[in-house]
Steps between C-alpha positions, in 0.01 A plus 500: 500500500624835416450829681389785279767718668782265417684628188830332393557378863454857636210590734324813354251544780563840662343378826720188530817519702687340201383768267743537208727221625571159363306231691552127535258279302310397811470847655152557346378184671457678842481866391205692644503720198465210249264586214435220252311167464374369836760268650243351743227561757701785668503715181126432450422610860723806450306584173155476674612703802655770286194518267263533790706767676574288808871498434517879491286539826731261675812694381336828613414369844800277569767656285745272317410145587805273509294187512294560188776394261594199704138380514464553126813299425398220749160467334655498150743227608233298684230533221684580176326564166450184304600445134151595381505842684279386798609431857658160575274399786751244636699685763877463462682355804699745699 
């Protein structure tokens, strides 16, 4: 899966801490700024929460949430997207 911000191994997202720097191939796997095809359930939950405004309300009330990206990555790893674009409902062993 490719992040829309990844151009020739350089992160072009101005909000990402790696903006304008070369990134390792797996860096996008856990990036909270990832924008591209859903990698799993975590990305789908993030999309719904962003679209409904919940994500922005939480950021306004709580500030920068350090756990959001970790939960998103954990859900992506536990329930990755399947080959047909859906969610693989068989949880992966930790």
